N, C-alpha and C positions, 0 to 999 in steps of 0.2 A: 894497365891503364884502360881508362872508359873511352869508348871509340865516339868521335867528333862528329857531327854532322857541319855541312855546309849550309847557311842562311839561305833562307828563299826570298827571292825577290818579291817584294810587293809593289805594285804601281801599273802605270798603262802598259798596255803589251804594245802602243805604237811608242815606238823608239826610233831614233835615228843616231848616227856616229857624228859627232859634233868635231871631235879631235882624233887620231889615230895620236897614240902614246908609246915609246918605247918602255917596255916593261923594265923594270927596276930589278936588280937582284933579288933572290929568293931571301928572306932573314934565316939566317942558319941558328939563331941561339935566341934565348928569351929576352925580351926588354927591358923587363925588372931583374936586376940582379939578385932581389930579397923579396921573401914573400911579401905579399900584399893583400890586404882585405878591406873593400870598402861595405859599408851598410848603408842600404838604400831602402826606399819605401817601394810600394810594388809599381808605382810609376816610375821608378829609376832614378829616382830625385835623392841625393846623398841627406843623410838626417843631420842633425847639427849635434855632433858627438860630442861635446865639451864635456867632459867630466866623467867619460867610460875609459874603459879599459879592458883589454883582453889577454886571456890567458890560452896558452897553446900547450898541448900535452900530447903524449905518446902512452898509453894506458894508465900506469900511476906515477908518472914522471912528467913534470913541468917542465917544457922546452924552453920557454919563453914567456914573459909578459911586456906588455907594452901599451901607452896610452894612444889613444884616439885622439885624432886634431879635430878642430872643428868642422872639418870639413866631410866627415865620415870615412876617415882613411887610418888604418893602423898599418905600422910596416913592422916587420919581427927581423932585427938587424942579424939574428944569429943563424937564420933558415935562409939557405941558399935556395935559388930555383934553378930548374923545374926539380920540385920538391921529389925524394927520394922514397918518402912514407907517408903514411895515413895520420893525421892530426885529428885530434878533439878540439875545437874552438869554444872557448865560452867568453861571453861577453858580460861585463859587471859594470856597474854604477859607483862610481870611486867613493860616492858621500857616506853610503850605507854597506857597499859591498853586495846588494841584490843583483843575483843572475837574472840575466836578461836575455840571452837565446844560448844556445847550444848547438853547434853545426860539428858534422863531421867533413873535412878538408880531404880530398883522395890525394893521393901521388902523382906527381907527374903534372901539378900545376906552377903557375908563376904570380897567377893574383885570384883572387876567391870574392864573390858578392854574399853577401848575408842580405837575402830579401826580406822586408817587412820587420 
């Protein structure tokens, strides 16, 4: 699995404690139970993906095909998370089958963002 880094905080170094909070128990499993992919602009805004679908494969074997909703999201109902394999994701336009993007999704994820 890829190593993950914690995000750096950007902002003023002048801070103060507003209220002390009791920490909630740590999340022990994934929030999303099925592999979810979002297609967003470089600014992080989801594309209007009406009329697009995605195909997930391992090698030459197609694992799943699903349609995007209009908010840039596609969910593969038969792929549980955290994923245990590396997948190839291909995004197509439904009207003519034109291939728009190809990405590799690593193992050990529950969501994946296609940027651009």
